[in-house]
mmCIF file of the N, C-alpha and C atoms, coordinates in Angstrom:
data_MODEL
# 
_entry.id   MODEL 
# 
loop_
_atom_site.group_PDB 
_atom_site.id 
_atom_site.type_symbol 
_atom_site.label_atom_id 
_atom_site.label_alt_id 
_atom_site.label_comp_id 
_atom_site.label_asym_id 
_atom_site.label_entity_id 
_atom_site.label_seq_id 
_atom_site.pdbx_PDB_ins_code 
_atom_site.Cartn_x 
_atom_site.Cartn_y 
_atom_site.Cartn_z 
_atom_site.occupancy 
_atom_site.B_iso_or_equiv 
_atom_site.pdbx_formal_charge 
_atom_site.auth_seq_id 
_atom_site.auth_comp_id 
_atom_site.auth_asym_id 
_atom_site.auth_atom_id 
_atom_site.pdbx_PDB_model_num 
ATOM 1   N N  . MET A 1 1  ? -5.275  32.118  2.473   1.00 0.00 ? 1  MET A N  1 
ATOM 2   C CA . MET A 1 1  ? -5.323  31.802  1.066   1.00 0.00 ? 1  MET A CA 1 
ATOM 3   C C  . MET A 1 1  ? -6.735  32.066  0.544   1.00 0.00 ? 1  MET A C  1 
ATOM 4   N N  . ASN A 1 2  ? -6.816  32.488  -0.678  1.00 0.00 ? 2  ASN A N  1 
ATOM 5   C CA . ASN A 1 2  ? -8.086  32.768  -1.315  1.00 0.00 ? 2  ASN A CA 1 
ATOM 6   C C  . ASN A 1 2  ? -8.911  31.485  -1.421  1.00 0.00 ? 2  ASN A C  1 
ATOM 7   N N  . LYS A 1 3  ? -10.220 31.583  -1.156  1.00 0.00 ? 3  LYS A N  1 
ATOM 8   C CA . LYS A 1 3  ? -11.083 30.398  -1.154  1.00 0.00 ? 3  LYS A CA 1 
ATOM 9   C C  . LYS A 1 3  ? -11.146 29.744  -2.534  1.00 0.00 ? 3  LYS A C  1 
ATOM 10  N N  . LYS A 1 4  ? -11.220 30.539  -3.605  1.00 0.00 ? 4  LYS A N  1 
ATOM 11  C CA . LYS A 1 4  ? -11.264 29.971  -4.953  1.00 0.00 ? 4  LYS A CA 1 
ATOM 12  C C  . LYS A 1 4  ? -9.968  29.238  -5.281  1.00 0.00 ? 4  LYS A C  1 
ATOM 13  N N  . LEU A 1 5  ? -8.857  29.787  -4.852  1.00 0.00 ? 5  LEU A N  1 
ATOM 14  C CA . LEU A 1 5  ? -7.571  29.144  -5.083  1.00 0.00 ? 5  LEU A CA 1 
ATOM 15  C C  . LEU A 1 5  ? -7.480  27.829  -4.321  1.00 0.00 ? 5  LEU A C  1 
ATOM 16  N N  . ASN A 1 6  ? -7.993  27.809  -3.105  1.00 0.00 ? 6  ASN A N  1 
ATOM 17  C CA . ASN A 1 6  ? -7.990  26.594  -2.292  1.00 0.00 ? 6  ASN A CA 1 
ATOM 18  C C  . ASN A 1 6  ? -8.854  25.504  -2.934  1.00 0.00 ? 6  ASN A C  1 
ATOM 19  N N  . VAL A 1 7  ? -10.027 25.867  -3.420  1.00 0.00 ? 7  VAL A N  1 
ATOM 20  C CA . VAL A 1 7  ? -10.905 24.898  -4.084  1.00 0.00 ? 7  VAL A CA 1 
ATOM 21  C C  . VAL A 1 7  ? -10.252 24.396  -5.365  1.00 0.00 ? 7  VAL A C  1 
ATOM 22  N N  . GLY A 1 8  ? -9.655  25.274  -6.129  1.00 0.00 ? 8  GLY A N  1 
ATOM 23  C CA . GLY A 1 8  ? -8.966  24.878  -7.362  1.00 0.00 ? 8  GLY A CA 1 
ATOM 24  C C  . GLY A 1 8  ? -7.808  23.930  -7.081  1.00 0.00 ? 8  GLY A C  1 
ATOM 25  N N  . LEU A 1 9  ? -7.067  24.191  -6.024  1.00 0.00 ? 9  LEU A N  1 
ATOM 26  C CA . LEU A 1 9  ? -5.962  23.324  -5.641  1.00 0.00 ? 9  LEU A CA 1 
ATOM 27  C C  . LEU A 1 9  ? -6.466  21.940  -5.263  1.00 0.00 ? 9  LEU A C  1 
ATOM 28  N N  . TRP A 1 10 ? -7.565  21.874  -4.514  1.00 0.00 ? 10 TRP A N  1 
ATOM 29  C CA . TRP A 1 10 ? -8.140  20.580  -4.143  1.00 0.00 ? 10 TRP A CA 1 
ATOM 30  C C  . TRP A 1 10 ? -8.605  19.803  -5.359  1.00 0.00 ? 10 TRP A C  1 
ATOM 31  N N  . VAL A 1 11 ? -9.229  20.488  -6.311  1.00 0.00 ? 11 VAL A N  1 
ATOM 32  C CA . VAL A 1 11 ? -9.712  19.821  -7.525  1.00 0.00 ? 11 VAL A CA 1 
ATOM 33  C C  . VAL A 1 11 ? -8.537  19.220  -8.290  1.00 0.00 ? 11 VAL A C  1 
ATOM 34  N N  . VAL A 1 12 ? -7.476  19.993  -8.462  1.00 0.00 ? 12 VAL A N  1 
ATOM 35  C CA . VAL A 1 12 ? -6.300  19.497  -9.184  1.00 0.00 ? 12 VAL A CA 1 
ATOM 36  C C  . VAL A 1 12 ? -5.653  18.338  -8.437  1.00 0.00 ? 12 VAL A C  1 
ATOM 37  N N  . GLN A 1 13 ? -5.544  18.443  -7.118  1.00 0.00 ? 13 GLN A N  1 
ATOM 38  C CA . GLN A 1 13 ? -4.941  17.368  -6.331  1.00 0.00 ? 13 GLN A CA 1 
ATOM 39  C C  . GLN A 1 13 ? -5.751  16.081  -6.434  1.00 0.00 ? 13 GLN A C  1 
ATOM 40  N N  . VAL A 1 14 ? -7.058  16.184  -6.345  1.00 0.00 ? 14 VAL A N  1 
ATOM 41  C CA . VAL A 1 14 ? -7.908  14.990  -6.407  1.00 0.00 ? 14 VAL A CA 1 
ATOM 42  C C  . VAL A 1 14 ? -7.843  14.355  -7.788  1.00 0.00 ? 14 VAL A C  1 
ATOM 43  N N  . LEU A 1 15 ? -7.893  15.167  -8.847  1.00 0.00 ? 15 LEU A N  1 
ATOM 44  C CA . LEU A 1 15 ? -7.813  14.610  -10.203 1.00 0.00 ? 15 LEU A CA 1 
ATOM 45  C C  . LEU A 1 15 ? -6.472  13.927  -10.448 1.00 0.00 ? 15 LEU A C  1 
ATOM 46  N N  . LEU A 1 16 ? -5.388  14.559  -10.028 1.00 0.00 ? 16 LEU A N  1 
ATOM 47  C CA . LEU A 1 16 ? -4.069  13.960  -10.199 1.00 0.00 ? 16 LEU A CA 1 
ATOM 48  C C  . LEU A 1 16 ? -3.929  12.689  -9.368  1.00 0.00 ? 16 LEU A C  1 
ATOM 49  N N  . ALA A 1 17 ? -4.474  12.694  -8.163  1.00 0.00 ? 17 ALA A N  1 
ATOM 50  C CA . ALA A 1 17 ? -4.432  11.500  -7.318  1.00 0.00 ? 17 ALA A CA 1 
ATOM 51  C C  . ALA A 1 17 ? -5.235  10.363  -7.947  1.00 0.00 ? 17 ALA A C  1 
ATOM 52  N N  . LEU A 1 18 ? -6.374  10.673  -8.563  1.00 0.00 ? 18 LEU A N  1 
ATOM 53  C CA . LEU A 1 18 ? -7.161  9.631   -9.231  1.00 0.00 ? 18 LEU A CA 1 
ATOM 54  C C  . LEU A 1 18 ? -6.411  9.024   -10.409 1.00 0.00 ? 18 LEU A C  1 
ATOM 55  N N  . VAL A 1 19 ? -5.704  9.855   -11.162 1.00 0.00 ? 19 VAL A N  1 
ATOM 56  C CA . VAL A 1 19 ? -4.916  9.347   -12.281 1.00 0.00 ? 19 VAL A CA 1 
ATOM 57  C C  . VAL A 1 19 ? -3.820  8.419   -11.768 1.00 0.00 ? 19 VAL A C  1 
ATOM 58  N N  . PHE A 1 20 ? -3.105  8.848   -10.724 1.00 0.00 ? 20 PHE A N  1 
ATOM 59  C CA . PHE A 1 20 ? -2.066  8.006   -10.141 1.00 0.00 ? 20 PHE A CA 1 
ATOM 60  C C  . PHE A 1 20 ? -2.658  6.709   -9.591  1.00 0.00 ? 20 PHE A C  1 
ATOM 61  N N  . LEU A 1 21 ? -3.790  6.803   -8.927  1.00 0.00 ? 21 LEU A N  1 
ATOM 62  C CA . LEU A 1 21 ? -4.411  5.627   -8.316  1.00 0.00 ? 21 LEU A CA 1 
ATOM 63  C C  . LEU A 1 21 ? -4.882  4.632   -9.373  1.00 0.00 ? 21 LEU A C  1 
ATOM 64  N N  . MET A 1 22 ? -5.486  5.103   -10.444 1.00 0.00 ? 22 MET A N  1 
ATOM 65  C CA . MET A 1 22 ? -5.944  4.187   -11.497 1.00 0.00 ? 22 MET A CA 1 
ATOM 66  C C  . MET A 1 22 ? -4.764  3.537   -12.215 1.00 0.00 ? 22 MET A C  1 
ATOM 67  N N  . SER A 1 23 ? -3.762  4.316   -12.529 1.00 0.00 ? 23 SER A N  1 
ATOM 68  C CA . SER A 1 23 ? -2.602  3.783   -13.229 1.00 0.00 ? 23 SER A CA 1 
ATOM 69  C C  . SER A 1 23 ? -1.839  2.796   -12.341 1.00 0.00 ? 23 SER A C  1 
ATOM 70  N N  . GLY A 1 24 ? -1.627  3.163   -11.091 1.00 0.00 ? 24 GLY A N  1 
ATOM 71  C CA . GLY A 1 24 ? -0.923  2.275   -10.171 1.00 0.00 ? 24 GLY A CA 1 
ATOM 72  C C  . GLY A 1 24 ? -1.717  1.028   -9.839  1.00 0.00 ? 24 GLY A C  1 
ATOM 73  N N  . GLY A 1 25 ? -3.018  1.176   -9.692  1.00 0.00 ? 25 GLY A N  1 
ATOM 74  C CA . GLY A 1 25 ? -3.866  0.018   -9.408  1.00 0.00 ? 25 GLY A CA 1 
ATOM 75  C C  . GLY A 1 25 ? -3.854  -0.985  -10.537 1.00 0.00 ? 25 GLY A C  1 
ATOM 76  N N  . MET A 1 26 ? -3.812  -0.475  -11.779 1.00 0.00 ? 26 MET A N  1 
ATOM 77  C CA . MET A 1 26 ? -3.753  -1.374  -12.924 1.00 0.00 ? 26 MET A CA 1 
ATOM 78  C C  . MET A 1 26 ? -2.441  -2.149  -12.920 1.00 0.00 ? 26 MET A C  1 
ATOM 79  N N  . LYS A 1 27 ? -1.338  -1.475  -12.646 1.00 0.00 ? 27 LYS A N  1 
ATOM 80  C CA . LYS A 1 27 ? -0.041  -2.147  -12.647 1.00 0.00 ? 27 LYS A CA 1 
ATOM 81  C C  . LYS A 1 27 ? 0.093   -3.123  -11.482 1.00 0.00 ? 27 LYS A C  1 
ATOM 82  N N  . LEU A 1 28 ? -0.610  -2.875  -10.401 1.00 0.00 ? 28 LEU A N  1 
ATOM 83  C CA . LEU A 1 28 ? -0.552  -3.787  -9.257  1.00 0.00 ? 28 LEU A CA 1 
ATOM 84  C C  . LEU A 1 28 ? -1.416  -5.025  -9.441  1.00 0.00 ? 28 LEU A C  1 
ATOM 85  N N  . THR A 1 29 ? -2.534  -4.904  -10.129 1.00 0.00 ? 29 THR A N  1 
ATOM 86  C CA . THR A 1 29 ? -3.493  -6.006  -10.168 1.00 0.00 ? 29 THR A CA 1 
ATOM 87  C C  . THR A 1 29 ? -3.492  -6.801  -11.468 1.00 0.00 ? 29 THR A C  1 
ATOM 88  N N  . ALA A 1 30 ? -3.104  -6.196  -12.575 1.00 0.00 ? 30 ALA A N  1 
ATOM 89  C CA . ALA A 1 30 ? -3.158  -6.898  -13.865 1.00 0.00 ? 30 ALA A CA 1 
ATOM 90  C C  . ALA A 1 30 ? -2.001  -7.890  -13.974 1.00 0.00 ? 30 ALA A C  1 
ATOM 91  N N  . PRO A 1 31 ? -2.230  -9.028  -14.611 1.00 0.00 ? 31 PRO A N  1 
ATOM 92  C CA . PRO A 1 31 ? -1.127  -9.958  -14.867 1.00 0.00 ? 31 PRO A CA 1 
ATOM 93  C C  . PRO A 1 31 ? -0.078  -9.303  -15.769 1.00 0.00 ? 31 PRO A C  1 
ATOM 94  N N  . VAL A 1 32 ? 1.171   -9.661  -15.561 1.00 0.00 ? 32 VAL A N  1 
ATOM 95  C CA . VAL A 1 32 ? 2.260   -9.057  -16.319 1.00 0.00 ? 32 VAL A CA 1 
ATOM 96  C C  . VAL A 1 32 ? 2.097   -9.333  -17.815 1.00 0.00 ? 32 VAL A C  1 
ATOM 97  N N  . ALA A 1 33 ? 1.581   -10.494 -18.183 1.00 0.00 ? 33 ALA A N  1 
ATOM 98  C CA . ALA A 1 33 ? 1.366   -10.804 -19.606 1.00 0.00 ? 33 ALA A CA 1 
ATOM 99  C C  . ALA A 1 33 ? 0.384   -9.820  -20.235 1.00 0.00 ? 33 ALA A C  1 
ATOM 100 N N  . ASP A 1 34 ? -0.645  -9.425  -19.484 1.00 0.00 ? 34 ASP A N  1 
ATOM 101 C CA . ASP A 1 34 ? -1.600  -8.437  -20.009 1.00 0.00 ? 34 ASP A CA 1 
ATOM 102 C C  . ASP A 1 34 ? -0.950  -7.070  -20.165 1.00 0.00 ? 34 ASP A C  1 
ATOM 103 N N  . LEU A 1 35 ? -0.091  -6.692  -19.223 1.00 0.00 ? 35 LEU A N  1 
ATOM 104 C CA . LEU A 1 35 ? 0.605   -5.410  -19.313 1.00 0.00 ? 35 LEU A CA 1 
ATOM 105 C C  . LEU A 1 35 ? 1.511   -5.374  -20.539 1.00 0.00 ? 35 LEU A C  1 
ATOM 106 N N  . ILE A 1 36 ? 2.200   -6.485  -20.795 1.00 0.00 ? 36 ILE A N  1 
ATOM 107 C CA . ILE A 1 36 ? 3.072   -6.560  -21.970 1.00 0.00 ? 36 ILE A CA 1 
ATOM 108 C C  . ILE A 1 36 ? 2.235   -6.479  -23.244 1.00 0.00 ? 36 ILE A C  1 
ATOM 109 N N  . ALA A 1 37 ? 1.076   -7.142  -23.255 1.00 0.00 ? 37 ALA A N  1 
ATOM 110 C CA . ALA A 1 37 ? 0.193   -7.099  -24.426 1.00 0.00 ? 37 ALA A CA 1 
ATOM 111 C C  . ALA A 1 37 ? -0.360  -5.694  -24.667 1.00 0.00 ? 37 ALA A C  1 
ATOM 112 N N  . GLN A 1 38 ? -0.474  -4.882  -23.610 1.00 0.00 ? 38 GLN A N  1 
ATOM 113 C CA . GLN A 1 38 ? -0.976  -3.514  -23.747 1.00 0.00 ? 38 GLN A CA 1 
ATOM 114 C C  . GLN A 1 38 ? 0.108   -2.538  -24.191 1.00 0.00 ? 38 GLN A C  1 
ATOM 115 N N  . GLY A 1 39 ? 1.329   -3.045  -24.365 1.00 0.00 ? 39 GLY A N  1 
ATOM 116 C CA . GLY A 1 39 ? 2.393   -2.182  -24.877 1.00 0.00 ? 39 GLY A CA 1 
ATOM 117 C C  . GLY A 1 39 ? 3.497   -1.877  -23.891 1.00 0.00 ? 39 GLY A C  1 
ATOM 118 N N  . MET A 1 40 ? 3.421   -2.410  -22.697 1.00 0.00 ? 40 MET A N  1 
ATOM 119 C CA . MET A 1 40 ? 4.475   -2.176  -21.703 1.00 0.00 ? 40 MET A CA 1 
ATOM 120 C C  . MET A 1 40 ? 5.554   -3.245  -21.869 1.00 0.00 ? 40 MET A C  1 
ATOM 121 N N  . THR A 1 41 ? 6.254   -3.179  -22.986 1.00 0.00 ? 41 THR A N  1 
ATOM 122 C CA . THR A 1 41 ? 7.244   -4.202  -23.297 1.00 0.00 ? 41 THR A CA 1 
ATOM 123 C C  . THR A 1 41 ? 8.452   -4.146  -22.373 1.00 0.00 ? 41 THR A C  1 
ATOM 124 N N  . TRP A 1 42 ? 8.633   -3.037  -21.676 1.00 0.00 ? 42 TRP A N  1 
ATOM 125 C CA . TRP A 1 42 ? 9.734   -2.924  -20.733 1.00 0.00 ? 42 TRP A CA 1 
ATOM 126 C C  . TRP A 1 42 ? 9.566   -3.871  -19.551 1.00 0.00 ? 42 TRP A C  1 
ATOM 127 N N  . ALA A 1 43 ? 8.374   -4.441  -19.367 1.00 0.00 ? 43 ALA A N  1 
ATOM 128 C CA . ALA A 1 43 ? 8.113   -5.335  -18.235 1.00 0.00 ? 43 ALA A CA 1 
ATOM 129 C C  . ALA A 1 43 ? 8.518   -6.775  -18.517 1.00 0.00 ? 43 ALA A C  1 
ATOM 130 N N  . GLU A 1 44 ? 8.929   -7.070  -19.756 1.00 0.00 ? 44 GLU A N  1 
ATOM 131 C CA . GLU A 1 44 ? 9.314   -8.441  -20.096 1.00 0.00 ? 44 GLU A CA 1 
ATOM 132 C C  . GLU A 1 44 ? 10.541  -8.858  -19.293 1.00 0.00 ? 44 GLU A C  1 
ATOM 133 N N  . GLY A 1 45 ? 10.434  -10.006 -18.603 1.00 0.00 ? 45 GLY A N  1 
ATOM 134 C CA . GLY A 1 45 ? 11.555  -10.529 -17.841 1.00 0.00 ? 45 GLY A CA 1 
ATOM 135 C C  . GLY A 1 45 ? 11.762  -9.861  -16.499 1.00 0.00 ? 45 GLY A C  1 
ATOM 136 N N  . ARG A 1 46 ? 10.992  -8.843  -16.213 1.00 0.00 ? 46 ARG A N  1 
ATOM 137 C CA . ARG A 1 46 ? 11.113  -8.124  -14.928 1.00 0.00 ? 46 ARG A CA 1 
ATOM 138 C C  . ARG A 1 46 ? 9.729   -7.972  -14.317 1.00 0.00 ? 46 ARG A C  1 
ATOM 139 N N  . GLU A 1 47 ? 9.209   -9.058  -13.784 1.00 0.00 ? 47 GLU A N  1 
ATOM 140 C CA . GLU A 1 47 ? 7.847   -9.040  -13.240 1.00 0.00 ? 47 GLU A CA 1 
ATOM 141 C C  . GLU A 1 47 ? 7.719   -8.127  -12.023 1.00 0.00 ? 47 GLU A C  1 
ATOM 142 N N  . TRP A 1 48 ? 8.804   -7.887  -11.310 1.00 0.00 ? 48 TRP A N  1 
ATOM 143 C CA . TRP A 1 48 ? 8.766   -7.056  -10.110 1.00 0.00 ? 48 TRP A CA 1 
ATOM 144 C C  . TRP A 1 48 ? 8.654   -5.563  -10.443 1.00 0.00 ? 48 TRP A C  1 
ATOM 145 N N  . LEU A 1 49 ? 9.123   -5.152  -11.617 1.00 0.00 ? 49 LEU A N  1 
ATOM 146 C CA . LEU A 1 49 ? 9.173   -3.727  -11.944 1.00 0.00 ? 49 LEU A CA 1 
ATOM 147 C C  . LEU A 1 49 ? 7.794   -3.081  -12.066 1.00 0.00 ? 49 LEU A C  1 
ATOM 148 N N  . PRO A 1 50 ? 6.827   -3.674  -12.786 1.00 0.00 ? 50 PRO A N  1 
ATOM 149 C CA . PRO A 1 50 ? 5.505   -3.030  -12.823 1.00 0.00 ? 50 PRO A CA 1 
ATOM 150 C C  . PRO A 1 50 ? 4.837   -2.980  -11.453 1.00 0.00 ? 50 PRO A C  1 
ATOM 151 N N  . ARG A 1 51 ? 5.083   -3.981  -10.612 1.00 0.00 ? 51 ARG A N  1 
ATOM 152 C CA . ARG A 1 51 ? 4.506   -3.978  -9.258  1.00 0.00 ? 51 ARG A CA 1 
ATOM 153 C C  . ARG A 1 51 ? 5.109   -2.845  -8.422  1.00 0.00 ? 51 ARG A C  1 
ATOM 154 N N  . PHE A 1 52 ? 6.430   -2.659  -8.553  1.00 0.00 ? 52 PHE A N  1 
ATOM 155 C CA . PHE A 1 52 ? 7.091   -1.586  -7.821  1.00 0.00 ? 52 PHE A CA 1 
ATOM 156 C C  . PHE A 1 52 ? 6.599   -0.213  -8.286  1.00 0.00 ? 52 PHE A C  1 
ATOM 157 N N  . ILE A 1 53 ? 6.492   -0.034  -9.601  1.00 0.00 ? 53 ILE A N  1 
ATOM 158 C CA . ILE A 1 53 ? 6.015   1.244   -10.147 1.00 0.00 ? 53 ILE A CA 1 
ATOM 159 C C  . ILE A 1 53 ? 4.565   1.487   -9.731  1.00 0.00 ? 53 ILE A C  1 
ATOM 160 N N  . GLY A 1 54 ? 3.741   0.439   -9.769  1.00 0.00 ? 54 GLY A N  1 
ATOM 161 C CA . GLY A 1 54 ? 2.347   0.575   -9.351  1.00 0.00 ? 54 GLY A CA 1 
ATOM 162 C C  . GLY A 1 54 ? 2.218   0.961   -7.891  1.00 0.00 ? 54 GLY A C  1 
ATOM 163 N N  . ALA A 1 55 ? 3.023   0.326   -7.032  1.00 0.00 ? 55 ALA A N  1 
ATOM 164 C CA . ALA A 1 55 ? 2.989   0.667   -5.600  1.00 0.00 ? 55 ALA A CA 1 
ATOM 165 C C  . ALA A 1 55 ? 3.454   2.107   -5.387  1.00 0.00 ? 55 ALA A C  1 
ATOM 166 N N  . SER A 1 56 ? 4.458   2.539   -6.137  1.00 0.00 ? 56 SER A N  1 
ATOM 167 C CA . SER A 1 56 ? 4.933   3.918   -6.022  1.00 0.00 ? 56 SER A CA 1 
ATOM 168 C C  . SER A 1 56 ? 3.863   4.918   -6.449  1.00 0.00 ? 56 SER A C  1 
ATOM 169 N N  . GLU A 1 57 ? 3.118   4.584   -7.497  1.00 0.00 ? 57 GLU A N  1 
ATOM 170 C CA . GLU A 1 57 ? 2.056   5.484   -7.955  1.00 0.00 ? 57 GLU A CA 1 
ATOM 171 C C  . GLU A 1 57 ? 0.915   5.559   -6.941  1.00 0.00 ? 57 GLU A C  1 
ATOM 172 N N  . VAL A 1 58 ? 0.566   4.430   -6.331  1.00 0.00 ? 58 VAL A N  1 
ATOM 173 C CA . VAL A 1 58 ? -0.495  4.439   -5.309  1.00 0.00 ? 58 VAL A CA 1 
ATOM 174 C C  . VAL A 1 58 ? -0.041  5.259   -4.101  1.00 0.00 ? 58 VAL A C  1 
ATOM 175 N N  . LEU A 1 59 ? 1.208   5.093   -3.686  1.00 0.00 ? 59 LEU A N  1 
ATOM 176 C CA . LEU A 1 59 ? 1.725   5.891   -2.573  1.00 0.00 ? 59 LEU A CA 1 
ATOM 177 C C  . LEU A 1 59 ? 1.789   7.373   -2.929  1.00 0.00 ? 59 LEU A C  1 
ATOM 178 N N  . GLY A 1 60 ? 2.096   7.681   -4.191  1.00 0.00 ? 60 GLY A N  1 
ATOM 179 C CA . GLY A 1 60 ? 2.087   9.071   -4.637  1.00 0.00 ? 60 GLY A CA 1 
ATOM 180 C C  . GLY A 1 60 ? 0.694   9.683   -4.567  1.00 0.00 ? 60 GLY A C  1 
ATOM 181 N N  . ALA A 1 61 ? -0.329  8.888   -4.916  1.00 0.00 ? 61 ALA A N  1 
ATOM 182 C CA . ALA A 1 61 ? -1.713  9.371   -4.822  1.00 0.00 ? 61 ALA A CA 1 
ATOM 183 C C  . ALA A 1 61 ? -2.073  9.668   -3.371  1.00 0.00 ? 61 ALA A C  1 
ATOM 184 N N  . LEU A 1 62 ? -1.665  8.777   -2.478  1.00 0.00 ? 62 LEU A N  1 
ATOM 185 C CA . LEU A 1 62 ? -1.934  9.017   -1.053  1.00 0.00 ? 62 LEU A CA 1 
ATOM 186 C C  . LEU A 1 62 ? -1.172  10.240  -0.561  1.00 0.00 ? 62 LEU A C  1 
ATOM 187 N N  . GLY A 1 63 ? 0.053   10.418  -1.052  1.00 0.00 ? 63 GLY A N  1 
ATOM 188 C CA . GLY A 1 63 ? 0.855   11.570  -0.655  1.00 0.00 ? 63 GLY A CA 1 
ATOM 189 C C  . GLY A 1 63 ? 0.291   12.893  -1.136  1.00 0.00 ? 63 GLY A C  1 
ATOM 190 N N  . LEU A 1 64 ? -0.507  12.870  -2.177  1.00 0.00 ? 64 LEU A N  1 
ATOM 191 C CA . LEU A 1 64 ? -1.154  14.099  -2.640  1.00 0.00 ? 64 LEU A CA 1 
ATOM 192 C C  . LEU A 1 64 ? -2.356  14.481  -1.781  1.00 0.00 ? 64 LEU A C  1 
ATOM 193 N N  . ILE A 1 65 ? -3.060  13.485  -1.259  1.00 0.00 ? 65 ILE A N  1 
ATOM 194 C CA . ILE A 1 65 ? -4.319  13.748  -0.564  1.00 0.00 ? 65 ILE A CA 1 
ATOM 195 C C  . ILE A 1 65 ? -4.144  13.840  0.958   1.00 0.00 ? 65 ILE A C  1 
ATOM 196 N N  . ILE A 1 66 ? -3.393  12.946  1.541   1.00 0.00 ? 66 ILE A N  1 
ATOM 197 C CA . ILE A 1 66 ? -3.320  12.850  3.010   1.00 0.00 ? 66 ILE A CA 1 
ATOM 198 C C  . ILE A 1 66 ? -2.820  14.136  3.678   1.00 0.00 ? 66 ILE A C  1 
ATOM 199 N N  . PRO A 1 67 ? -1.724  14.770  3.227   1.00 0.00 ? 67 PRO A N  1 
ATOM 200 C CA . PRO A 1 67 ? -1.289  15.994  3.923   1.00 0.00 ? 67 PRO A CA 1 
ATOM 201 C C  . PRO A 1 67 ? -2.346  17.100  3.925   1.00 0.00 ? 67 PRO A C  1 
ATOM 202 N N  . ALA A 1 68 ? -3.030  17.283  2.801   1.00 0.00 ? 68 ALA A N  1 
ATOM 203 C CA . ALA A 1 68 ? -4.042  18.340  2.742   1.00 0.00 ? 68 ALA A CA 1 
ATOM 204 C C  . ALA A 1 68 ? -5.283  17.963  3.545   1.00 0.00 ? 68 ALA A C  1 
ATOM 205 N N  . ALA A 1 69 ? -5.639  16.679  3.546   1.00 0.00 ? 69 ALA A N  1 
ATOM 206 C CA . ALA A 1 69 ? -6.832  16.245  4.275   1.00 0.00 ? 69 ALA A CA 1 
ATOM 207 C C  . ALA A 1 69 ? -6.617  16.309  5.791   1.00 0.00 ? 69 ALA A C  1 
ATOM 208 N N  . THR A 1 70 ? -5.402  16.050  6.239   1.00 0.00 ? 70 THR A N  1 
ATOM 209 C CA . THR A 1 70 ? -5.123  16.087  7.681   1.00 0.00 ? 70 THR A CA 1 
ATOM 210 C C  . THR A 1 70 ? -4.575  17.432  8.133   1.00 0.00 ? 70 THR A C  1 
ATOM 211 N N  . ARG A 1 71 ? -4.421  18.358  7.189   1.00 0.00 ? 71 ARG A N  1 
ATOM 212 C CA . ARG A 1 71 ? -3.914  19.708  7.443   1.00 0.00 ? 71 ARG A CA 1 
ATOM 213 C C  . ARG A 1 71 ? -2.509  19.701  8.047   1.00 0.00 ? 71 ARG A C  1 
ATOM 214 N N  . ILE A 1 72 ? -1.696  18.746  7.599   1.00 0.00 ? 72 ILE A N  1 
ATOM 215 C CA . ILE A 1 72 ? -0.291  18.732  7.991   1.00 0.00 ? 72 ILE A CA 1 
ATOM 216 C C  . ILE A 1 72 ? 0.448   19.613  7.000   1.00 0.00 ? 72 ILE A C  1 
ATOM 217 N N  . MET A 1 73 ? 1.144   20.607  7.497   1.00 0.00 ? 73 MET A N  1 
ATOM 218 C CA . MET A 1 73 ? 1.819   21.555  6.638   1.00 0.00 ? 73 MET A CA 1 
ATOM 219 C C  . MET A 1 73 ? 3.205   21.032  6.265   1.00 0.00 ? 73 MET A C  1 
ATOM 220 N N  . PRO A 1 74 ? 3.458   20.762  4.969   1.00 0.00 ? 74 PRO A N  1 
ATOM 221 C CA . PRO A 1 74 ? 4.803   20.319  4.581   1.00 0.00 ? 74 PRO A CA 1 
ATOM 222 C C  . PRO A 1 74 ? 5.805   21.449  4.708   1.00 0.00 ? 74 PRO A C  1 
ATOM 223 N N  . LYS A 1 75 ? 7.020   21.112  5.071   1.00 0.00 ? 75 LYS A N  1 
ATOM 224 C CA . LYS A 1 75 ? 8.051   22.149  5.231   1.00 0.00 ? 75 LYS A CA 1 
ATOM 225 C C  . LYS A 1 75 ? 9.146   21.957  4.227   1.00 0.00 ? 75 LYS A C  1 
# 
């Protein structure tokens, strides 16, 4: 693979992973009342849903970085 393409792919993966990590971390750590006040009205009455979505986003961030960092080739 071309070196510039490889560097560009890493930059995009890291930026996307950071977005997922920040968004998921907020949903995992913030109180549900604060999330509802920020406009996430879908979380009313379902306190488990933002936690589940946050955990999924954090796992997605790890899934973007770990395969490339360990050089495991996805099939």
